[in-house]
Backbone bond lengths (Angstrom), bond angles and torsions (degrees), N, CA, C in turn:
res aa  C-N    CA-C-N  psi(-1)  N-CA   C-N-CA  omega(-1)  CA-C   N-CA-C  phi
1 X - - - 1.466 - - 1.512 108.99 -
2 X 1.322 118.03 -165.28 1.461 122.48 -178.60 1.518 110.40 107.54
3 X 1.322 114.63 170.19 1.472 120.20 178.56 1.509 111.07 -75.89
4 X 1.351 120.16 126.12 1.447 122.17 -177.40 1.545 111.16 -80.90
5 X 1.355 115.49 69.94 1.462 120.69 -173.92 1.535 112.99 -52.61
6 X 1.337 115.97 -37.78 1.451 119.85 -173.48 1.560 111.38 -61.90
7 X 1.330 116.26 -23.14 1.460 119.88 -178.15 1.538 113.71 -104.27
8 X 1.322 116.49 -1.03 1.431 120.65 -174.27 1.534 116.06 -115.02
9 X 1.351 113.85 20.50 1.478 118.72 -178.95 1.557 111.43 -56.15
10 X 1.340 117.97 -42.10 1.422 121.25 -177.78 1.499 112.62 -59.07
11 X 1.388 114.46 -38.12 1.456 119.31 -177.37 1.491 111.70 -71.12
12 X 1.348 118.08 -43.11 1.465 120.75 179.18 1.537 111.85 -70.13
13 X 1.329 117.14 -34.22 1.462 119.90 176.98 1.521 111.26 -62.31
14 X 1.316 116.72 -37.21 1.462 120.91 -175.57 1.532 111.93 -83.06
15 X 1.321 119.63 -40.04 1.429 122.46 -169.74 1.518 115.35 -117.53
16 X 1.318 116.76 -5.05 1.468 119.68 -172.63 1.554 113.49 -61.95
17 X 1.343 116.13 -29.14 1.451 118.62 -177.38 1.499 113.90 -63.34
18 X 1.378 115.47 -20.75 1.478 118.64 179.17 1.513 114.53 -69.17
19 X 1.352 115.29 -12.95 1.458 121.58 -179.55 1.522 112.48 -65.60
20 X 1.353 116.70 -31.44 1.436 119.69 -171.40 1.508 111.64 -93.44
21 X 1.339 115.92 125.94 1.475 119.40 176.91 1.487 112.03 -71.02
22 X 1.334 117.71 156.99 1.456 122.04 -175.03 1.503 112.01 -62.22
23 X 1.313 119.66 -30.17 1.456 121.91 -176.49 1.527 113.00 -73.58
24 X 1.356 115.77 -16.11 1.481 118.76 178.28 1.556 112.14 -76.69
25 X 1.314 116.47 -25.36 1.464 118.94 -175.04 1.522 113.79 -65.55
26 X 1.308 119.64 -46.45 1.496 116.09 178.59 1.510 112.92 -65.14
27 X 1.318 118.41 -29.19 1.489 118.89 175.53 1.520 109.27 -66.14
28 X 1.313 118.42 -41.81 1.423 120.97 175.53 1.544 112.34 -63.23
29 X 1.305 116.28 -42.84 1.489 121.15 177.24 1.526 109.36 -55.46
30 X 1.326 117.66 -50.68 1.441 121.32 -176.72 1.553 111.27 -64.81
31 X 1.323 116.15 -39.18 1.486 120.38 177.62 1.515 109.80 -64.01
32 X 1.307 119.25 -42.73 1.461 121.44 179.98 1.529 109.58 -66.37
33 X 1.328 118.79 -34.65 1.467 120.99 -178.61 1.497 111.33 -63.88
34 X 1.325 118.36 -21.12 1.471 121.00 179.12 1.518 112.35 -83.38
35 X 1.317 118.69 -9.04 1.460 121.51 -179.97 1.515 110.32 -83.43
36 X 1.326 119.09 144.69 1.474 121.89 -177.84 1.555 111.68 -71.68
37 X 1.329 115.67 163.04 1.458 119.03 178.25 1.516 109.50 -59.14
38 X 1.315 117.84 138.28 1.456 123.54 179.01 1.503 112.67 73.11
39 X 1.319 120.28 14.44 1.461 123.46 -177.39 1.508 111.35 -56.76
40 X 1.306 115.84 146.40 1.469 122.94 176.86 1.534 105.08 -93.67
41 X 1.307 113.95 117.10 1.532 121.91 -176.60 1.535 108.28 -115.73
42 X 1.295 117.29 125.06 1.475 120.77 176.58 1.507 110.42 -104.03
43 X 1.316 114.32 124.94 1.490 122.18 173.39 1.501 106.08 -93.54
44 X 1.340 116.33 97.26 1.478 122.25 -168.65 1.540 109.30 -88.33
45 X 1.347 116.91 127.18 1.447 121.75 -171.27 1.491 107.79 66.65
46 X 1.314 116.87 33.70 1.478 122.92 -169.87 1.506 115.95 -78.21
47 X 1.371 117.94 -8.74 1.467 119.77 173.45 1.513 112.76 55.04
48 X 1.310 117.85 -121.59 1.456 122.70 -177.25 1.526 113.32 -83.81
49 X 1.326 116.47 0.94 1.481 119.55 176.99 1.510 114.40 85.67
50 X 1.349 117.36 25.77 1.461 120.10 177.56 1.503 111.23 -55.86
51 X 1.350 117.46 -47.78 1.463 121.41 179.20 1.496 113.06 -66.78
52 X 1.311 116.65 -35.99 1.464 120.16 177.57 1.512 110.55 -65.62
53 X 1.330 119.26 -38.86 1.415 120.86 174.04 1.529 113.15 -57.59
54 X 1.296 116.66 -45.57 1.426 120.94 177.51 1.520 111.56 -62.88
55 X 1.327 114.73 -45.40 1.500 118.26 -179.99 1.510 112.22 -63.13
56 X 1.337 118.60 -41.08 1.455 120.81 178.63 1.497 113.41 -64.62
57 X 1.345 116.43 -32.51 1.442 116.77 173.92 1.517 113.22 -69.04
58 X 1.324 116.24 -33.85 1.468 119.21 178.67 1.498 114.93 -81.57
59 X 1.328 115.59 -31.45 1.498 121.05 -179.63 1.523 107.95 -146.54
60 X 1.350 116.59 83.13 1.440 119.24 177.06 1.548 111.00 -71.12
61 X 1.289 115.21 163.34 1.443 118.47 173.57 1.523 116.24 93.44
62 X 1.317 116.63 -7.91 1.466 117.65 176.50 1.516 109.98 -85.63
63 X 1.327 117.12 166.75 1.461 122.96 -177.51 1.531 108.43 -93.92
64 X 1.332 116.95 92.92 1.456 122.49 -175.85 1.513 110.41 -88.83
65 X 1.335 113.61 133.66 1.467 123.62 174.38 1.528 110.36 -121.81
66 X 1.293 116.92 129.30 1.455 120.75 177.78 1.530 107.15 -106.19
67 X 1.315 116.80 118.99 1.471 122.34 -177.00 1.519 108.20 -114.68
68 X 1.334 117.05 125.14 1.441 123.14 -179.71 1.524 109.12 -161.93
69 X 1.331 117.75 144.59 1.482 120.28 179.12 1.506 113.19 -73.99
70 X 1.279 119.65 -19.52 1.473 122.44 -172.20 1.532 110.12 -93.48
71 X 1.331 114.43 106.19 1.452 118.94 -179.10 1.505 111.91 -64.83
72 X 1.339 117.96 -29.79 1.475 119.45 177.47 1.474 113.92 -66.82
73 X 1.347 119.47 -21.75 1.459 122.90 170.74 1.517 110.88 -78.46
74 X 1.289 117.61 -47.19 1.450 124.04 -176.22 1.523 111.92 -59.64
75 X 1.312 116.47 -28.65 1.492 118.92 179.95 1.517 111.26 -61.90
76 X 1.318 117.38 -20.40 1.478 120.97 -178.80 1.531 111.75 -99.96
77 X 1.318 116.93 12.93 1.470 120.56 -178.02 1.535 110.15 -66.63
78 X 1.326 118.81 151.90 1.470 119.92 -177.76 1.542 108.92 -70.51
79 X 1.325 114.16 149.94 1.479 121.64 179.22 1.540 107.45 -60.78
80 X 1.296 114.44 141.57 1.437 120.16 175.47 1.537 114.73 93.13
81 X 1.307 116.73 -16.89 1.454 120.38 174.95 1.538 108.68 -88.68
82 X 1.300 117.47 141.48 1.465 119.24 177.27 1.539 108.37 -83.78
83 X 1.310 117.77 147.97 1.448 121.50 179.73 1.521 109.40 -123.74
84 X 1.311 114.27 149.38 1.464 121.18 179.10 1.505 109.36 -145.69
85 X 1.345 115.98 119.33 1.447 120.75 178.69 1.528 110.32 -82.71
86 X 1.343 116.15 105.94 1.479 120.77 -176.85 1.484 108.92 -160.48
87 X 1.352 115.80 157.75 1.456 122.82 174.34 1.487 110.43 -86.01
88 X 1.317 116.02 146.17 1.473 121.03 -179.62 1.540 113.55 -62.70
89 X 1.353 115.49 -26.98 1.444 120.97 -178.13 1.517 112.88 -79.30
90 X 1.335 120.00 -8.57 1.449 122.53 -177.24 1.570 107.33 -148.06
91 X 1.324 115.36 75.43 1.461 119.79 -172.78 1.582 108.78 -80.76
92 X 1.334 117.03 126.07 1.484 119.43 177.49 1.504 110.91 -83.04
93 X 1.346 115.33 55.71 1.450 122.70 -179.37 1.558 107.78 -126.25
94 X 1.319 116.34 149.75 1.422 121.46 -178.71 1.557 111.36 -73.50
95 X 1.335 116.67 156.09 1.429 120.37 174.68 1.500 110.83 -60.24
96 X 1.338 114.67 142.86 1.474 123.36 173.97 1.572 111.32 51.29
97 X 1.349 116.34 44.38 1.462 120.38 -174.20 1.539 112.38 -115.30
98 X 1.367 116.98 2.07 1.467 121.17 -172.93 1.523 107.97 -129.01
99 X 1.371 113.93 141.59 1.460 119.23 179.12 1.534 114.94 -91.74
100 X 1.293 116.55 -23.80 1.489 119.61 178.55 1.514 111.22 -157.70
101 X 1.333 116.93 148.54 1.435 123.83 175.83 1.503 108.46 -128.70
102 X 1.348 117.32 130.62 1.443 125.24 175.09 1.486 109.74 -111.80
103 X 1.325 116.29 134.08 1.484 121.40 176.99 1.525 106.13 -127.60
104 X 1.284 118.26 99.96 1.456 120.74 -178.40 1.489 115.25 -105.05
105 X 1.327 116.23 107.91 1.434 124.08 -178.77 1.585 111.83 51.03
106 X 1.331 114.08 40.52 1.461 118.29 -177.82 1.522 111.64 -127.38
107 X 1.300 119.49 -22.88 1.479 120.24 -174.32 1.515 111.43 -56.53
108 X 1.327 117.48 -39.90 1.461 119.35 -177.26 1.525 113.55 -71.78
109 X 1.328 117.93 -9.35 1.457 121.48 176.09 1.522 111.33 -89.61
110 X 1.335 120.54 -14.56 1.413 123.08 -176.77 1.522 110.22 -69.58
111 X 1.302 119.32 138.64 1.461 122.59 177.78 1.492 114.01 -61.81
112 X 1.328 114.73 -36.64 1.464 121.90 -178.19 1.542 109.02 -138.23
113 X 1.324 117.26 81.22 1.442 119.60 -174.17 1.499 113.25 -61.82
114 X 1.379 119.47 -31.70 1.440 120.50 178.01 1.548 111.18 -62.98
115 X 1.343 114.62 -42.72 1.488 118.32 178.03 1.521 110.17 -66.67
116 X 1.297 117.86 -37.90 1.467 122.27 178.84 1.540 110.16 -62.08
117 X 1.317 117.95 -45.27 1.475 120.80 177.95 1.493 112.90 -66.66
118 X 1.332 118.21 -33.56 1.451 120.06 174.19 1.535 110.50 -64.99
119 X 1.330 116.57 -35.28 1.461 119.67 174.28 1.532 111.84 -67.24
120 X 1.294 116.63 -37.58 1.475 120.74 176.50 1.531 108.55 -61.47
121 X 1.312 118.77 -46.90 1.436 122.51 178.44 1.538 111.02 -59.94
122 X 1.342 116.83 -36.87 1.444 120.97 -179.97 1.539 113.07 -65.21
123 X 1.363 114.04 -45.41 1.482 116.19 -170.81 1.539 111.79 -85.45
124 X 1.323 117.96 -13.94 1.491 119.68 -179.56 1.538 109.90 -77.77
125 X 1.302 115.44 140.99 1.443 121.00 169.53 1.505 111.67 -70.55
126 X 1.335 119.51 155.71 1.450 120.08 172.63 1.521 109.45 -57.62
127 X 1.328 116.74 130.85 1.471 120.83 -173.08 1.492 113.50 87.45
128 X 1.332 117.89 -4.84 1.447 120.83 178.19 1.543 110.67 -71.07
129 X 1.345 114.93 160.84 1.442 118.93 -172.14 1.538 114.27 -119.08
130 X 1.323 114.94 153.01 1.444 122.71 173.80 1.536 111.13 -123.64
131 X 1.300 114.91 136.14 1.500 121.53 179.19 1.494 108.13 -127.26
132 X 1.320 117.01 120.72 1.474 123.14 -176.53 1.551 109.76 -125.00
133 X 1.335 114.19 131.02 1.446 118.97 169.62 1.502 108.57 -120.16
134 X 1.351 116.47 128.70 1.489 119.10 -179.23 1.522 110.51 -160.78
135 X 1.303 114.80 -176.36 1.457 121.63 -176.73 1.557 110.57 -107.66
136 X 1.301 115.90 142.79 1.444 122.99 174.96 1.529 108.39 -86.95
137 X 1.337 118.77 114.63 1.492 120.98 -172.68 1.505 112.48 -67.79
138 X 1.320 118.73 -12.27 1.460 120.23 -177.99 1.483 115.94 -106.35
139 X 1.342 118.62 3.49 1.452 119.25 -175.80 1.528 111.29 -139.70
140 X 1.310 117.17 146.75 1.450 126.00 170.67 1.543 113.20 45.73
141 X 1.331 115.10 -138.09 1.442 120.74 -178.80 1.519 112.99 -60.37
142 X 1.325 116.55 -21.83 1.468 119.45 178.98 1.501 113.84 -60.45
143 X 1.344 118.03 -34.28 1.422 121.50 179.12 1.552 111.19 -63.94
144 X 1.316 116.26 -39.57 1.492 120.91 -179.66 1.568 108.87 -70.39
145 X 1.295 116.13 -41.89 1.476 119.64 178.25 1.504 109.70 -61.22
146 X 1.321 117.73 -44.74 1.473 120.68 -178.28 1.525 110.16 -59.44
147 X 1.336 119.02 -49.26 1.457 121.36 -179.07 1.521 111.55 -66.48
148 X 1.317 118.45 -36.18 1.467 122.57 176.61 1.501 111.31 -61.29
149 X 1.344 116.39 -44.84 1.468 117.73 178.64 1.508 111.08 -65.79
150 X 1.321 118.20 -39.67 1.439 118.99 177.48 1.527 112.35 -59.66
151 X 1.330 116.01 -39.80 1.468 120.93 -177.07 1.526 111.18 -64.92
152 X 1.348 117.68 -34.22 1.472 117.65 -178.26 1.505 112.56 -92.76
153 X 1.312 117.08 8.55 1.460 120.54 173.87 1.501 117.93 85.39
154 X 1.330 116.90 16.51 1.437 120.69 177.84 1.561 110.06 -80.13
155 X 1.330 118.00 161.42 1.481 118.41 179.78 1.500 115.05 -60.65
156 X 1.339 116.48 -31.40 1.462 121.63 177.02 1.529 112.79 53.84
157 X 1.338 114.73 42.37 1.471 121.84 -178.76 1.544 110.47 -84.74
158 X 1.319 114.04 63.20 1.457 119.53 -178.75 1.525 109.40 -80.90
159 X 1.332 114.79 150.97 1.457 123.49 172.51 1.483 109.59 -117.18
160 X 1.339 115.71 137.48 1.481 116.88 160.42 1.503 107.31 -66.18
161 X 1.372 118.21 146.21 1.438 119.20 -176.08 1.532 113.83 -54.70
162 X 1.308 116.25 -36.44 1.474 119.20 -178.38 1.542 110.88 -66.38
163 X 1.293 116.74 -36.11 1.472 120.66 177.14 1.559 111.37 -67.29
164 X 1.329 115.53 -42.71 1.465 119.77 179.23 1.514 109.90 -64.88
165 X 1.358 116.85 -41.64 1.467 120.97 176.72 1.536 110.83 -54.59
166 X 1.309 115.19 -47.96 1.495 121.33 -176.17 1.516 109.27 -63.31
167 X 1.331 118.14 -43.17 1.464 121.48 179.94 1.539 111.79 -62.29
168 X 1.338 115.80 -44.02 1.436 121.00 -178.71 1.541 111.87 -68.13
169 X 1.302 115.50 -36.36 1.450 118.97 179.20 1.564 109.14 -65.94
170 X 1.336 116.27 -35.74 1.514 118.96 174.25 1.495 111.98 -64.18
171 X 1.331 117.30 -27.42 1.467 121.16 -178.90 1.524 111.05 -88.68
172 X 1.292 118.22 0.83 1.470 120.79 174.76 1.516 115.07 96.02
173 X 1.336 116.13 28.18 1.491 120.96 176.14 1.498 110.82 -105.23
174 X 1.312 117.63 149.67 1.445 124.11 159.89 1.508 106.27 -93.80
175 X 1.347 117.99 140.77 1.450 122.40 -164.87 1.503 110.39 -131.29
176 X 1.327 116.05 145.76 1.474 123.90 170.28 1.536 106.90 -140.00
177 X 1.339 115.45 138.10 1.458 120.77 -177.05 1.527 110.63 -125.23
178 X 1.336 117.27 138.00 1.457 124.24 172.76 1.510 106.21 -118.12
179 X 1.322 119.66 119.05 1.455 123.81 -174.77 1.522 112.23 -126.23
180 X 1.311 115.55 139.00 1.470 122.08 177.37 1.533 109.71 -146.49
181 X 1.301 118.00 118.89 1.448 127.10 168.31 1.547 113.04 46.27
182 X 1.319 115.63 49.86 1.448 118.87 175.81 1.520 116.15 89.08
183 X 1.311 117.23 3.56 1.472 121.51 175.02 1.543 104.67 -123.51
184 X 1.321 114.89 155.14 1.500 118.90 175.39 1.495 111.41 -153.35
185 X 1.334 114.28 152.82 1.408 123.89 169.77 1.553 107.50 -117.36
186 X 1.316 117.37 127.81 1.417 122.62 179.20 1.531 107.64 -115.78
187 X 1.322 115.44 130.75 1.449 118.83 173.02 1.544 107.73 -118.00
188 X 1.347 116.13 140.72 1.440 119.25 -175.81 1.529 108.19 -145.25
189 X 1.335 113.54 152.90 1.462 120.67 179.38 1.498 110.10 -126.65
190 X 1.310 117.55 134.20 1.459 122.80 174.50 1.510 110.46 -69.55
191 X 1.300 116.46 122.80 1.468 120.14 177.72 1.489 111.14 -73.32
192 X 1.329 117.54 150.60 1.465 121.26 179.72 1.521 110.16 -64.70
193 X 1.339 117.33 -37.62 1.457 121.58 175.03 1.518 110.49 -108.25
194 X 1.313 115.59 104.52 1.493 120.38 -176.92 1.487 109.97 -94.88
195 X 1.350 117.15 157.66 1.485 117.34 173.76 1.458 111.25 -56.04
196 X 1.360 118.49 144.05 1.449 122.09 -173.91 1.520 112.91 -56.27
197 X 1.345 116.74 -39.54 1.456 119.69 -176.94 1.516 112.56 -71.69
198 X 1.380 116.57 -15.10 1.468 121.16 178.54 1.526 112.42 -90.17
199 X 1.307 117.13 -13.60 1.463 119.60 -177.16 1.543 108.42 -79.24
200 X 1.340 116.57 124.00 1.484 119.74 179.93 1.509 112.22 -56.50
201 X 1.278 118.70 138.88 1.457 123.11 178.66 1.550 108.82 -97.50
202 X 1.293 116.59 135.87 1.442 121.25 -176.44 1.520 112.29 -74.44
């Protein structure tokens, strides 16, 4: 069971933008403004590139990559964005090669979100940034989304924002969270000096 993402690219490309509340956009704009010119930005679990489209409108000219295992979603990616068919838990990217990672309503779909976030920490350069939008399974609309995902057979690996903050801090990030009625945006920065256990081993 589960959502047949590979066959629903057309649907997400047309309607996916409605997922993001208006208050999330200025947070994304400010986060993108902190990235250097020509920065390499990975839209992880990016599907048809809905979040990339928003980001390019707010900060054109960056090097956007959409990474998703579903080729049927990537076929609907916006022109000019690079695409890469890969799982979040095993990114075919070099260590410290990315300036920013965006995860828009995708973290809870990952089979092993802890492994995926460790991969994010690995590929980000020191000072690189992470932007996450997701639902809080214990509050507001997030509770309904959580149970809906469970009913359709999705992994439903949702984090309360406090739990995600703690996990990212263990991986060597500084974290800030903006939450409203069961939704949240988390922004995080890789510290130059990460905890030893969080530093990828060669």
